[in-house]
DRENBA-652074 format. One record per residue: x, y, z of N, C-alpha, C, O in turn. Coordinates in steps of 0.001 Angstrom, whole numbers, padded with zeros to 6 digits, always signed. Layout:
BEGIN
XYZXYZXYZXYZ ...
***
This chain:
BEGIN
-004487+006731-010357-003966+007031-011671-005114+006976-012680-005906+006033-012677 -005199+007978-013531-006281+008024-014517-006019+007015-015633-004890+006573-015846 -007083+006667-016332-006940+005747-017456-005999+006324-018514-005178+005605-019085 -006125+007612-018767-005275+008248-019774-003801+008151-019382-002950+007889-020232 -003500+008358-018114-002120+008250-017633-001622+006821-017776-000475+006597-018160 -002469+005864-017473-002090+004450-017626-001748+004168-019079-000733+003533-019365 -002579+004630-019991-002342+004391-021421-001045+005058-021865-000258+004460-022599 -000822+006284-021427+000413+006997-021798+001650+006295-021246+002645+006139-021954 +001593+005876-019998+002738+005183-019387+002958+003813-020031+004094+003353-020144 +001871+003165-020452+002001+001863-021104+002717+002004-022450+003437+001098-022871 +002518+003128-023117+003162+003360-024421+004673+003482-024293+005397+003249-025261 +005155+003844-023114+006594+003980-022879+007139+002638-022375+006713+002166-021321 +008079+002011-023112+008603+000700-022688+009186+000702-021266+009154-000323-020586 +009711+001836-020821+010307+001897-019481+009273+001877-018362+009574+001435-017253 +008060+002348-018636+007037+002370-017590+005866+001430-017911+004832+001476-017246 +006029+000589-018919+004954-000315-019355+004496-001249-018234+003297-001351-017976 +005418-001924-017572+005043-002862-016506+004334-002146-015359+003335-002638-014835 +004854-000989-014976+004235-000204-013917+002799+000170-014302+001876+000029-013499 +002624+000642-015525+001300+001063-015995+000323-000110-015999-000831+000018-015590 +000812-001253-016470-000081-002411-016518-000459-002869-015110-001602-003257-014867 +000492-002824-014191+000182-003173-012796-000889-002238-012231-001764-002673-011483 -000818-000973-012586-001828-000010-012141-003196-000344-012737-004220-000264-012058 -003196-000715-014006-004437-001107-014684-005066-002311-013980-006267-002325-013709 -004251-003307-013690-004757-004506-013020-005297-004150-011633-006385-004586-011257 -004539-003365-010881-005000-002965-009539-006336-002229-009603-007216-002441-008769 -006470-001375-010588-007663-000545-010696-008901-001356-011088-009999-001079-010605 -008730-002358-011962-009894-003033-012537-010029-004516-012224-011031-005125-012599 -009069-005107-011559-009104-006551-011343-010353-007013-010597-011004-007973-011010 -010682-006346-009522-011838-006774-008732-013147-006622-009516-014002-007506-009472 -013304-005508-010227-014524-005309-011026-014653-006379-012100-015737-006921-012315 -013537-006686-012779-013573-007698-013837-013868-009077-013245-014652-009846-013801 -013230-009381-012109-013445-010677-011477-014929-010882-011157-015498-011921-011491 -015558-009890-010507-016957-010073-010108-017898-010050-011301-018928-010725-011285 -017567-009290-012329-018364-009313-013568-018328-010725-014153-019359-011274-014540 -017149-011294-014210-016980-012641-014760-017619-013674-013833-018298-014590-014298 -017410-013533-012551-017922-014516-011586-019440-014604-011642-020002-015688-011490 -020110-013475-011857-021576-013500-011948-022037-014279-013173-023150-014803-013196 -021193-014355-014176-021562-015095-015387-021218-016582-015280-022007-017425-015707 -020063-016913-014722-019613-018319-014712-019740-018979-013345-019577-020194-013233 -020026-018203-012307-020288-018623-010925-019054-019188-010214-018757-018771-009094 -018344-020104-010821-017232-020797-010176-016023-019883-009972-015609-019179-010894 -015461-019896-008764-014309-019053-008426-013102-019356-009312-012477-018438-009843 -012771-020639-009472-011592-021004-010267-011748-020579-011726-010812-020061-012334 -012933-020802-012276-013184-020376-013663-013091-018854-013772-012514-018329-014725 -013658-018153-012798-013607-016684-012813-012171-016185-012697-011787-015230-013372 -011381-016827-011846-009963-016467-011722-009236-016638-013055-008508-015751-013500 -009450-017795-013683-008798-018074-014968-009216-017065-016034-008382-016555-016781 -010508-016786-016095-011008-015863-017118-010564-014424-016848-010345-013655-017784 -010435-014065-015585-009916-012732-015244-008476-012624-015728-008076-011614-016306 -007711-013672-015485-006320-013682-015941-006255-013600-017471-005449-012850-018021 -007095-014364-018144-007140-014317-019619-007524-012929-020116-006988-012449-021115 -008449-012291-019418-008865-010936-019785-007673-009985-019742-007468-009196-020665 -006890-010062-018673-005752-009156-018539-004595-009531-019473-003829-008664-019894 -004472-010809-019793-003467-011207-020795-003828-010582-022138-002970-010025-022823 -005097-010677-022507-005534-010077-023778-005383-008560-023748-005029-007943-024752 -005653-007967-022596-005483-006516-022468-004013-006153-022663-003704-005194-023368 -003110-006903-022050-001666-006662-022198-001271-006726-023679-000524-005881-024173 -001785-007744-024371-001427-007953-025773-001990-006875-026695-001439-006622-027766 -003077-006245-026284-003764-005311-027172-003729-003855-026737-004141-002979-027498 -003254-003580-025549-003352-002218-025007-002597-001193-025849-003031-000047-025959 -001475-001592-026444-000737-000616-027250-001509-000226-028508-001220+000803-029119 -002488-001041-028899-003324-000728-030065-004642-000065-029677-005467+000236-030540 -004843+000165-028370-006067+000806-027892-006135+002217-028474-005248+003040-028251 -007211+002478-029227-007331+003751-029945-008020+004834-029120-008001+006006-029495 -008609+004459-028032-009291+005456-027216-010670+005804-027730-011246+006808-027312 -011227+004978-028651-012581+005220-029152-013621+004988-028063-014736+005505-028130 -013240+004206-027064-014130+003932-025942-013351+004205-024661-012155+004495-024693 -014044+004109-023548-013365+004261-022265-012601+002971-021981-012992+001900-022445 -011543+003070-021243-010717+001902-020947-011511+000822-020221-011363-000361-020527 -012349+001210-019265-013077+000174-018524-014118-000518-019399-014360-001711-019216 -014740+000187-020341-015701-000496-021212-014966-001441-022162-015492-002493-022525 -013755-001067-022563-012926-001930-023399-012591-003210-022628-012666-004306-023184 -012224-003077-021355-011918-004244-020531-013172-005103-020303-013101-006331-020351 -014304-004460-020057-015557-005202-019896-015871-006000-021163-016331-007139-021081 -015627-005412-022318-015884-006113-023581-015009-007356-023674-015486-008426-024054 -013730-007219-023328-012828-008375-023357-013331-009436-022374-013416-010613-022724 -013661-009029-021157-014128-009967-020133-015434-010639-020555-015607-011844-020372 -016336-009867-021111-017616-010409-021564-017405-011439-022662-018000-012516-022629 -016569-011115-023625-016279-012069-024702-015629-013331-024159-015936-014432-024616 -014737-013184-023193-014106-014353-022568-015172-015235-021909-015131-016458-022042 -016120-014623-021203-017198-015385-020545-018056-016130-021565-018302-017330-021433 -018500-015408-022567-019375-016026-023570-018656-017145-024309-019241-018199-024558 -017390-016928-024661-016615-017980-025322-016439-019188-024409-016559-020329-024856 -016155-018943-023135-015985-020023-022166-017265-020854-022060-017214-022083-022126 -018412-020190-021898-019676-020909-021756-020023-021670-023040-020532-022790-022977 -019753-021073-024191-020014-021763-025454-019104-022978-025632-019559-024032-026079 -017829-022839-025286-016895-023973-025373-017335-025093-024443-017282-026270-024803 -017764-024724-023265-018208-025717-022290-019396-026506-022848-019467-027728-022719 -020309-025788-023459-021483-026431-024063-021067-027390-025169-021533-028528-025228 -020191-026921-026040-019760-027752-027176-018899-028926-026718-019069-030049-027194 -017976-028665-025796-017035-029702-025362-017767-030878-024732-017409-032031-024971 -018765-030603-023949-019463-031667-023246-020820-031981-023876-021620-032722-023304 -021074-031410-025062-022333-031611-025770-023520-031361-024855-024482-032129-024828 -023429-030272-024110-024479-029932-023163-025495-028996-023801-025157-028142-024621 -026732-029178-023407-027739-028207-023828-027596-026989-022926-026919-027046-021899 -028223-025906-023304-028152-024692-022484-028718-024956-021091-028230-024392-020112 -029742-025808-020989-030330-026121-019679-029343-026873-018798-029311-026665-017585 -028517-027766-019411-027524-028497-018630-026456-027557-018090-026018-027707-016950 -026034-026591-018898-025035-025629-018439-025629-024784-017321-024959-024534-016319 -026873-024341-017474-027526-023563-016420-027669-024383-015149-027503-023856-014049 -027976-025673-015289-028077-026553-014129-026747-026672-013409-026693-026658-012180 -025670-026789-014182-024333-026868-013596-023988-025565-012876-023440-025590-011774 -024307-024425-013497-024049-023136-012863-024864-022991-011584-024383-022439-010594 -026097-023489-011606-026956-023429-010421-026353-024236-009269-026358-023795-008120 -025830-025433-009594-025168-026248-008563-023972-025501-007980-023769-025484-006767 -023185-024884-008861-022012-024134-008403-022426-022943-007554-021750-022608-006581 -023540-022298-007917-024046-021166-007138-024421-021607-005734-024079-020943-004756 -025124-022729-005636-025532-023213-004322-024323-023596-003478-024309-023368-002269 -023307-024179-004114-022080-024514-003401-021356-023240-002978-020892-023126-001843 -021263-022280-003904-020562-021020-003616-021264-020236-002518-020608-019562-001723 -022584-020316-002466-023335-019560-001467-022987-020000-000052-023196-019250+000901 -022464-021202+000089-022066-021690+001397-020674-021250+001815-020235-021557+002923 -019977-020539+000947-018618-020090+001258-018596-018587+001477-019345-017846+000840 -017749-018152+002364-017726-016741+002751-017153-015822+001676-017336-014608+001757 -016455-016375+000654-015877-015481-000362-016914-015020-001376-016655-014104-002156 -018080-015644-001369-019105-015245-002320-020028-014249-001639-020461-014490-000512 -020342-013134-002292-021050-012044-001621-022464-012345-001166-023043-011547-000429 -023041-013460-001574-024414-013737-001167-024485-014719-000013-025571-015165+000358 -023335-015061+000560-023293-016048+001633-024303-015703+002722-024285-014612+003291 -025183-016664+002996-026126-016495+004085-027319-015620+003775-028191-015472+004631 -027399-015052+002629-028488-014151+002298-029448-014868+001356-029202-014957+000153 -030525-015368+001905-031478-016186+001145-032116-015408-000018-032328-015969-001092 -032417-014137+000191-033032-013334-000871-032059-013169-002041-032443-013308-003202 -030800-012873-001723-029800-012739-002790-029604-014060-003523-029435-014071-004742 -029626-015165-002801-029484-016477-003437-030654-016729-004384-030463-017230-005492 -031871-016380-003945-033047-016541-004813-032903-015675-006074-033221-016110-007181 -032425-014454-005884-032228-013559-007029-031203-014155-007989-031430-014183-009199 -030083-014631-007461-029048-015214-008321-029573-016441-009071-029259-016634-010246 -030368-017264-008393-030960-018438-009054-031887-017991-010179-031887-018577-011262 -032670-016960-009920-033576-016444-010946-032781-015884-012125-033155-016089-013280 -031695-015185-011839-030858-014618-012904-030292-015731-013778-030171-015562-014992 -029946-016864-013178-029390-017980-013945-030390-018600-014913-029994-019301-015844 -031681-018351-014706-032682-018896-015630-032797-018055-016905-033399-018487-017888 -032219-016858-016879-032309-015976-018043-031427-016491-019181-030414-017147-018940 -031819-016191-020419-030916-016477-021533-029607-015703-021321-029598-014638-020704 -028518-016247-021834-027175-015705-021600-027068-014199-021804-026527-013499-020949 -027574-013693-022922-027425-012267-023218-028259-011409-022274-027820-010335-021863 -029467-011875-021925-030285-011133-020954-029604-011129-019602-029614-010118-018901 -029012-012253-019231-028301-012346-017948-027140-011368-017922-026899-010696-016920 -026429-011298-019030-025297-010390-019134-025757-008938-018970-025161-008181-018203 -026804-008556-019681-027330-007190-019602-027839-006903-018194-027570-005837-017640 -028569-007844-017619-029093-007651-016266-027947-007460-015276-027983-006538-014461 -026935-008317-015338-025796-008206-014415-025095-006855-014549-024765-006219-013547 -024870-006422-015786-024153-005164-015983-024975-003967-015521-024422-003009-014982 -026285-004013-015727-027141-002888-015339-027454-002921-013837-027304-001912-013148 -027879-004062-013342-028344-004160-011961-027184-004210-010962-027154-003441-010002 -026243-005107-011189-025157-005296-010220-023989-004332-010437-023449-003778-009479 -023602-004135-011704-022435-003284-011984-022819-001823-012145-021944-000958-012191 -024123-001531-012231-024642-000175-012332-024065+000600-013525-023795+001798-013440 -023885-000125-014641-023400+000535-015853-024571+001207-016564-025717+000775-016440 -024276+002250-017296-025318+002925-018077-025616+002095-019322-024803+001269-019738 -026784+002323-019910-027109+001632-021162-026091+001978-022248-025756+001138-023084 -025608+003204-022231-024624+003625-023228-023325+002834-023080-022734+002411-024073 -022885+002638-021842-021674+001839-021609-021901+000379-022007-021042-000236-022639 -023052-000168-021638-023358-001555-021998-023418-001691-023514-022962-002690-024070 -023977-000693-024179-024048-000686-025638-022648-000734-026248-022396-001457-027213 -021754+000047-025666-020370+000077-026133-019695-001272-025919-018921-001717-026766 -019977-001918-024808-019360-003203-024472-019902-004321-025350-019142-005134-025876 -021229-004357-025505-021859-005478-026207-022087-005234-027695-022445-006147-028438 -021874-003990-028120-022136-003616-029522-023600-003888-029888-023914-004405-030960 -024480-003516-028950-025919-003669-029121-026546-002293-028924-026040-001484-028146 -027643-002029-029624-028276-000716-029509-028864-000517-028113-029246-001474-027440 -028925+000726-027703-029484+001073-026393-030933+000603-026296-031350+000091-025257 -031690+000770-027355-033093+000343-027358-033226-001155-027133-034075-001599-026360 -032393-001928-027802-032431-003388-027626-032021-003770-026211-032570-004707-025632 -031062-003050-025660-030618-003331-024292-031723-003030-023285-031938-003793-022343 -032419-001919-023486-033514-001560-022586-034609-002622-022629-035154-003005-021593 -034923-003091-023826-035938-004134-023975-035470-005424-023301-036242-006083-022605 -034213-005775-023511-033652-006986-022917-033684-006907-021391-034054-007871-020721 -033298-005766-020853-033309-005576-019402-034741-005650-018864-034994-006278-017835 -035663-005009-019562-037071-005027-019149-037596-006464-019108-038250-006858-018142 -037313-007247-020152-037758-008645-020193-037111-009449-019069-037762-010286-018444 -035829-009193-018813-035115-009897-017752-035751-009598-016396-035987-010507-015600 -036022-008330-016140-036633-007933-014859-038006-008584-014709-038351-009074-013634 -038785-008587-015787-040124-009184-015727-040034-010685-015411-040808-011193-014601 -039093-011393-016048-038922-012826-015786-038487-013064-014348-038995-013965-013681 -037555-012264-013877-037055-012425-012512-038169-012150-011507-038307-012881-010526 -038967-011105-011739-040074-010800-010827-041071-011951-010770-041566-012297-009698 -041366-012547-011933-042289-013687-011964-041748-014832-011124-042480-015439-010342 -040471-015122-011287-039853-016223-010540-039865-015922-009044-040231-016779-008239 -039465-014706-008672-039399-014354-007263-040781-014303-006610-040916-014526-005407 -041796-014010-007406-043161-013981-006889-043838-015362-006944-045008-015505-006587 -043085-016369-007396-043588-017725-007458-044582-017976-008567-045366-018923-008503 -044554-017128-009589-045504-017275-010697-044963-018156-011795-045689-018488-012732 -043693-018548-011703-043113-019363-012771-042546-020641-012251-042020-021442-013023 
***
């Protein structure tokens, strides 16, 4: 089902539930893994995915179509991730390094479980550890470009950041990751 059909069916009260179920089926896995790469923990990612779709349900009838439906969902998911990480920092009075340390511990634990895509792959684990050292926004841009294969234009739409700034951010992220992977940092 196309995004446009989902939006049209959602506008009709008789087919609203069906349309929303189609939306969830179409995007749930992408949103989950986008979120999981940011928060690492499965339970947190599950909760944030659910929150993303709750917000989508509440706002979909007001969706103006100025952007693509999936970039709109990515924006909601991204905001949920950033808010979650910021709340975690404030709630526990953690510095950014403490939150990154906690995420790193969760990554190492998750890597030992078969539900995480890097299970058993030492190179992928090293890459994920390196990604966790990036500042939050660089990590977000890197994940969306490298793992989700989104265009700079789509990322710009999601993050409300200029394409030029995103390219610079991605370039800096790649350079930092290469240094770490090459043992220079």
